[in-house]
N, C-alpha and C positions, 0 to 999 in steps of 0.2 A: 869331378867327373862321376861321382858318387850320386850329387846331386841332380846332376842331368840324368842319368838312370831310372833315381828314383821317380823323377817329376813324370819319364816317359810310361813308367809303371802306373802312375795313379791315371793318367790320361786312357793308357788302356784299360783299366778297372772303369772307370767311368763311362766310356764306349760302351763294355761289355755289359753294365748295368742297363745303359739307355735303350741298347739291341734287345736285352732280357723284355724290358718294361713293355718295349714296341710288341715284340711278339705275343707277350701275356694280353695284350687286348685285341688284337688282330684276330681272332676267332670270333669273338663277339662279333666286331665289324662285319666280318664275313658273312656272320651267320644275317645280321641287320639287311643285307645287300640282297642276300637271295630270297630272304623272305619279304622283303618289301614288294608289293605290286599294287601299284597305285588301283584304285575304285575306277570304274567307268564313270564318264561325266553326269552330272541328276539325269540330263536329257537322252542318256547312253552313247551319244558322239558328241562329238564336240560342236558347239556352236559357231554361227557364220551370220556376218553380215548380208541380205537378202542379194544384195547388190553383187557382191562378190561371187556369187554360184548363177547369176543371172534369171536373178528374181526380184518381183517388186514388193516392199516393206508395204507400201502403200495398198499393193493388192490382196497383199496376205492379210492385212487387216479385217479383211470383209469375211474372213471366217469365222472370226469371233463375235460380228455382228449378227450372221446367219445364225448360228450355234444358241444366241443368247434368245433370238426369238423362237426357238422352241422350247427353250425353257421357261420364257415369259406365257408362252402358250397354255403349259403344263404339260407337253407333251412327254416330256424326257426331265428326268430328274436334273441331268448335269452331265457335261461332256468334255473329254480330253482331246485335242487333236493335235497332230503331231505332223511336220511337213521335213524331209531332210532332201537335199542334195548334192552330189558328190561328196557325198561321205560327212556333213556336214548338216545339223539341222540348223532351219531358218523360221519355224514357228515351232512354239511348244506351248501351249496355253490350256485353261480351267474354267469351265463356266459353270453357273448353276451350284447343285450340291449333294455331296457326297450322298446324305442321306436326306431325304427333304423333311422325315418326319421331325427330326433333331435341328434340322438346320444346319447339318456340320456343312462345312464350302467343301465343293469340289477342287482336290489338288492333282497337281500332274505325277504327285508318287499315288496317286490311288491304285488299289488293287481289283482287277475286276474279273469275272467268270468269262473266260474267251471262248466257251465251247469248241464250236468246231475249229476255231484257230489255232486248235492242237491239233488237227492234222495233218497241217506242214510238218510239224515237227516229230511226227509219230513216223511221217515218209521219211524223211530224212533219218530218222533213226535205223529204218531199217534199209536204206540205201547206204549207209554207212558198213553194215554187214556184207551188205552186196559188193562194195569196195575189197571186202577182204577175202571173196570167192566161195563165197559158203553158196552161192543160189544163182542162177542166170532168171531174169523176167519172165522167160516162157515154161519156168518149173511150176508144176504143179503144187497149190499149197499143200496138198494131200502128203506130200514128203515128208513135211513138220508137222502137219495136223492130219493124221488117217482118217478124224471123223468126216473130213470130206472127201471121202473116196465113194464112188458110184450115188451120185448125185441126180436126183429126181426134178423136173420143172412140172410145174402148175401149169397146163391148160384147160381152156373152158371143156367142158363135158358135151358130147354132141348131141342134140336133140334126141331124144328114145334111148338112149343109152344109160341103161341102169347103173348109177354110181351113189355113194353115199355121203358125198359132199360135192359143192359147184363147180369143182375140177376133177380131173384125171391127171395121173401121173404119167410121165412119159420119159425114159433115159435121156439123162443132158447128152448134148450131141460133142461136149469136148467137156474135160476135164477143167475146174476154175485153176488158173494161174496166177501168180503172184502180179503180176502186170494189172488183172483183172481186178485186184480186190486194189490195189492202188489207184485204180483209175475210175472206180464204181462202175464197172462192166462186168462184175460177177453175175448179176441176177440173184443177188439175194433180197432175202424177202425185208419188207420193210414197213414202217409207220404211213408212207405216202401213198403208195400206188401198189395195185397187185391184189390177186384173190384172197390173199392172207393176213390183208390188214389185222384184221383181230385176234387171231392166232398167234401172230408175230406179237403184237403188244402185250399179251399175257407171257407169252416165251420170254422177253427179255425183261420182267420182272425181276428184281433180284428176290429170291426167296426165303434168304436167309441173310444177316447182317454182313456176317463174316464170309458169306458167297464170293467168289473172286471171278475176273473175267473170264477165266479159262472156262468155268460153268456156265456162264452164259453163252459163250461161243459153241460149245459143244451142244447146246441144246437148239441154237438157231441151225447148227449143221444138219441137225434132225427134220428140218422143215424143208419143204418141196423149194427151189429158186421159181423166180417170177420169169426168167426167161433163159434161152441157152446164154451161157457166157459168151461174150465177145460181142451179143446181137442188137446191145441197148446200153445206154448212158442211164443209171436209176440212181438215186443218192440212197445212201442204206448203213448197213453197220461195216463197210468191209474195211475200213480203218480201225475198228475193234478187233478185226483178224489180223489187220497189218500189226499190230499193238502187240497182240499174241505171238503171231512169228517174230517179233524183237526178242519176246520173252525166251520163247522155246530156242530159238538160234542161239542166243547171246548167254544162256543157262541166268540172266540177271531179272529180277522185277521190270516191269518196264518204268515204273519209278525211280529205282536205283540207275538203270541205265542213262534215264533222261540226265539225274545228275550229275552222274560221275564223266558222262562222257559229249554232255552237250552244255547241262546249263552251269555248272562250276568253270570247265574251259573258255566259256564265250561270258563270265561275268554276271549270268542272269540269276541274281540274288533273292529278287521277291517272285518267282516263276517254279509252281508246285502243283503238285494233284490235290492236296490239304492244306489249307493255310494255318500257320501258327497261332495259337490265341494271342501272343505278343505283338501280331500286326492286325488284328482286329481293329485298330482305330484308325487303318487304311483302309480297310475292307467298304465295298461299294453295296448298298439297299438294289434288292431288285424289284421291278415293280411289272404292271401287267397296264395295258389301257382298260380305261374303266368307262363310264358314261361321259359321252361327248370326247372319247379318245384321251381324257385327261386322265394321268398315272394314279394308280393306285398301289399300295406295297404288299410285293409277293412274297419277301422273304428278306428280312430283317437280316442286318450283319451281326449276329449273335455266335455265342460259341455252340448253339445249336443247329448253326446253317448243315447243309449237308457237305459244303465245301470246308466244314473247319471239325466236325465231331466225329469221334470215334465209333468204328474201327477204321483205319487207315491201311484198307487192303484191298479196295475194288479201283484199278486205274485204267481209266477208259480213252483209249488212244484216239476214240472219234469224237472225244468233246468233255473231258476230265479236267482240263489245268485252270489255274488262275495265275492273271500276269499284271506287269505293270505296262504302259506303252513304253517307257525306254526300256525294260528288258526285251519287247517283244521288236521294238525296232530294231535291238545288237542281233537278233536270231535273223530276221532277215536281210541286215545289210552284210551279214556276212553269206547270205544266198548270192546278193547283187555284186559283193567282192568277188564272186566264184569258188563259194566254199571257205572261203580264208576271212580272219577278223582279228584286228591288233597281233598278228605273229604266230596266231593258233587257227590251224586248219583240221576244219571239221569234215569237209569232201573236197573231191578234186574237181578241176575245172569242167572237165566232159562230164561229169556224173551232174553237175547241177546243169550243164547244158542239157542232158538226156530228161533230168526231170522235169525242166520249163518247157520242153517241145510238147506239141500235141499230138497223143497216143491214139485217138479214137477216131481219127480221120474226120467224115462228115456226120458222125453221130449227133442227134440237137441235143444240148445240155438244157434240161426244160428250166432248170433253177437258174439260170443267168438268162435264160432269152438268148435271142440269136446275136452271132458275131463269135462267140465263144466255142473251143475246144476245151480237153481238159489233157494233163500231163500226171506227172506223178504226184499228187496230193494236190496239185494247184489247178486254178482255172487258168485257159489259157487266151487272150486274143488274137482273136484270128482276123476280123474285119472291124476297126474302128467304127466306120459307116453304120454296118448292122447294131453292133453294141450300143451304139447313141451314145455315149462318153467320150469326153477328150480321156485321150491317153494316145498308145503306140502297140503295134502290132507284136506281138511277142510278150507283151504286159503279162505277169502272173500276181494270182493275189487269191483272199476267199473269204471269208466272213463267219460269222460266229452268232447263234441263235437270239443271243442277249442284245442283239444289234451293234457289233464290234464288226468293223471291217478295215481291210488293208489291200494295199495294192503295193508291186514292183514293178517299176518302169525303166528297163535297162536301157533303153534307148536316151533317154531323158535322165537318168542316174538317179533317179528320184524315188522315194517313198513317201508314201502317204497312212496315217493310220488314224483311225476316230474311235474312239470307246464311248460306250453309254450301256445302260442295262434296263433294257425293255424287250420283253417276249408277249406274246409275239409282237412284230415291228410295222407289220405289212403295210399300214397304214401310214407310215412314214416314208420320206425320201431324203432322210438325211446323210445317210451314204452315199447316193449318189452326187448330190449336191455338194458334200464336202470335196467330192474326187472333181467336179467340176470348178469349185473355188480353188482347189490347191492348184490345178491345171491353168488355170486363166493368169495367176500370179506367175508365171513362166515368160520373161519379156526378152530375152535374148535370141540370136537367129539360129535356126536349126543345124545342128553340126553335119547331120548328112540327111540324104532323104527317106524321110519316113513315108512307106506305102500304105494304102488305108486298108490295104488286106492280104493276106502271104498270097506266095505266089502259086 
């Protein structure tokens, strides 16, 4: 009996030691489980065989051939193209050079100046605050930016009326609202049109390297409007004002707000206002058209680039970001998914629907041409026939000044992105041709009727 009791005690002691050892490693195991988070795929989303999502691999191969022609003609340095459908990437390719001078090849992880493709990100940031009850779209922006109170509109001076300028000032018919700055209908002065173009160009020039967007917005607010708010669509600095609203309402810099609330949650690790020097080896050179539209270097990818060098204090909501094709895909897939990606919700579905609805009625959008309206940060296809490129009613998108472009087609569950770095690019059809090439690769039957114009 004594031996049996002793054996029983030894067994109990061994089990106790085993459990103690197991408990001692459990915190470490738990910690690894909690912190482990898979990185997004290199393409931003999982890859798929084109046929599995109703597309033709043979037809998608036409994209590379067409993009290579632009490189061979010397009209662009290099191009990255991406097509995704039903949440999976079916085409992700790079041709040409990231830096034509050094002959560094273009790669799919190259980092681009995305310019006005920043605008949808800034618009989403403000609408995240809208969802928290801070404002209505009909609220005047002067509620948060008092410098926009009592605005005046520049109108042509009547013949024979003595004035000191080519225009006279009249009170704005209505306040500038948050909807107005999100839809480019605020009447703000700009470099494209209006009687104050030269004055505007001087106004927006940074007067000191440490100047912030808040300083520039205050100077713009002192200028007269080009038209009464809501009465026309005109491209301008409205989204810089949107970015400033994000800062005032949230109490964070636009840079910090983007990083904490959008980029980190979505796994957009290469998107920022200022590129770290450690990533310059992936930064693209920027070009301009020269003789015969052959590219000539405008900015080399060096630490002296405006997108790299200090001070890092100027955060332009209208066009300040650099990004990769894969990062930008993740952002727009979130929008296509109704505000969510990989279990992370940025916006509610109804807010995404609100943003991607036409808010400007029949006002012409001169920058896109016919067939388009405008939502909250996005152009919206109203009439496919009038637009003249394949797509669907309700498709939304926008481009950037360095010849980048994207579109999101909710009907086809499709996203297209093309990235290159040439400014100006009016002589190129590469963006429109890419849209044709991506859409012609759809080979399955339509899931539901697609009317050519909105009701």
